C-alpha positions as CSV (number, residue, x, y, z in Angstrom):
1,X,103.5,132.4,109.7
2,X,99.8,132.6,110.2
3,X,98.0,129.4,111.1
4,X,95.1,128.2,109.0
5,X,92.9,126.8,111.7
6,X,90.3,125.5,109.2
7,X,93.0,123.3,107.6
8,X,94.3,122.1,110.9
9,X,90.7,121.3,112.0
10,X,90.4,119.3,108.8
11,X,93.6,117.4,109.6
12,X,92.4,116.7,113.1
13,X,89.0,115.6,111.8
14,X,90.6,113.2,109.2
15,X,93.1,111.7,111.7
16,X,90.6,111.6,114.6
17,X,87.9,110.1,112.4
18,X,90.2,107.4,111.1
19,X,91.4,106.7,114.6
20,X,87.8,106.3,115.8
21,X,86.8,104.1,112.9
22,X,89.8,101.9,113.3
23,X,89.8,101.8,117.1
24,X,87.4,98.9,117.6
25,X,88.7,96.6,114.9
26,X,92.3,97.2,115.8
27,X,91.9,96.7,119.6
28,X,89.6,93.7,119.1
29,X,91.1,91.7,116.3
30,X,94.7,92.9,115.8
31,X,97.7,91.8,117.9
32,X,99.4,94.4,120.0
33,X,102.4,94.7,117.7
34,X,100.1,95.6,114.8
35,X,98.2,98.2,116.8
36,X,101.6,99.7,117.8
37,X,102.7,99.8,114.2
38,X,99.5,101.5,113.1
39,X,99.7,104.1,115.8
40,X,103.4,104.7,115.1
41,X,102.9,105.0,111.4
42,X,100.0,107.4,112.0
43,X,102.2,109.6,114.2
44,X,105.1,109.7,111.8
45,X,102.6,110.6,108.9
46,X,101.0,113.3,111.0
47,X,104.4,114.9,111.6
48,X,105.2,114.6,107.9
49,X,101.9,116.4,107.1
50,X,102.6,119.2,109.6
51,X,106.1,119.8,108.2
52,X,104.5,120.0,104.7
53,X,102.0,122.5,105.9
54,X,104.7,124.6,107.5
55,X,106.7,124.5,104.2
56,X,103.7,125.6,102.2
57,X,102.9,128.4,104.7
58,X,106.6,129.6,104.8
59,X,107.1,129.5,101.1
60,X,103.8,130.7,99.8
61,X,104.5,134.4,100.1
62,X,107.9,134.0,98.4
63,X,108.7,134.4,94.7
64,X,107.8,131.4,92.6
65,X,111.3,130.0,92.4
66,X,111.9,130.2,96.1
67,X,108.5,128.7,96.8
68,X,109.3,125.7,94.6
69,X,112.7,125.3,96.3
70,X,111.1,125.4,99.7
71,X,108.2,123.0,98.8
72,X,110.0,120.6,96.6
73,X,113.1,120.6,98.6
74,X,111.1,120.3,101.8
75,X,109.2,117.3,100.2
76,X,112.5,115.6,99.5
77,X,113.8,116.2,103.1
78,X,110.4,115.1,104.5
79,X,110.5,111.9,102.5
80,X,114.1,111.1,103.6
81,X,113.1,111.7,107.2
82,X,110.0,109.5,106.8
83,X,112.1,106.7,105.4
84,X,114.7,107.1,108.1
85,X,111.9,106.9,110.8
86,X,110.6,103.8,109.0
87,X,114.0,102.1,109.1
88,X,114.6,103.0,112.7
89,X,111.1,101.8,113.7
90,X,111.6,98.5,112.0
91,X,115.3,97.9,112.8
92,X,115.6,99.2,116.3
93,X,112.2,99.1,117.8
94,X,110.8,95.9,116.1
95,X,107.6,97.4,114.7
96,X,105.6,95.0,112.6
97,X,106.7,95.8,109.0
98,X,103.6,95.0,107.0
99,X,101.2,97.0,109.1
100,X,103.6,99.9,109.4
101,X,104.2,100.0,105.7
102,X,100.6,99.9,104.8
103,X,99.7,102.5,107.4
104,X,102.4,104.9,106.3
105,X,101.4,104.4,102.6
106,X,97.8,105.0,103.3
107,X,98.5,108.1,105.4
108,X,101.0,109.4,102.8
109,X,98.4,109.3,100.1
110,X,95.8,111.0,102.4
111,X,98.4,113.6,103.4
112,X,99.2,114.4,99.7
113,X,95.5,115.0,99.1
114,X,95.2,117.2,102.1
115,X,98.3,119.2,101.1
116,X,97.0,119.7,97.5
117,X,93.7,120.8,98.9
118,X,95.4,123.3,101.2
119,X,97.6,124.6,98.4
120,X,94.7,125.0,96.1
121,X,92.8,126.9,98.7
122,X,95.7,129.2,99.3
123,X,96.1,129.9,95.6
124,X,92.4,130.7,95.3
125,X,92.6,133.2,98.2
126,X,95.7,134.9,96.7
127,X,94.4,134.9,93.1
128,X,90.6,135.0,93.1
129,X,90.5,135.4,89.3
130,X,91.7,131.7,89.0
131,X,88.4,130.4,90.5
132,X,86.2,128.5,88.1
């Protein structure tokens, strides 16, 4: 599996930029448990995105049916793991539920956009005739 450093830089830029933008308000106005939940949700979401990236990279050179099995099956597994992490964080580690839920939801939507962007870019490099 060859790493796409431009995509990984984009991920680092998105997560780092959001971290910098939210650092002051969270450390100044939010209680410690909210800050902990936001950071925890961000870490779980980043791991979710990296697993999705790996699934796309592994499955992309496969035949279409195998690619769909890897990506859609991987998406299902990743979603189950994310829900399990959420439950463990709430139930056993007493994370603040509202901030954790909102953080994970926000990052999940951002991660979907990043994964679609990456997949679109990969398709364009494999099939240049599909470019508009």
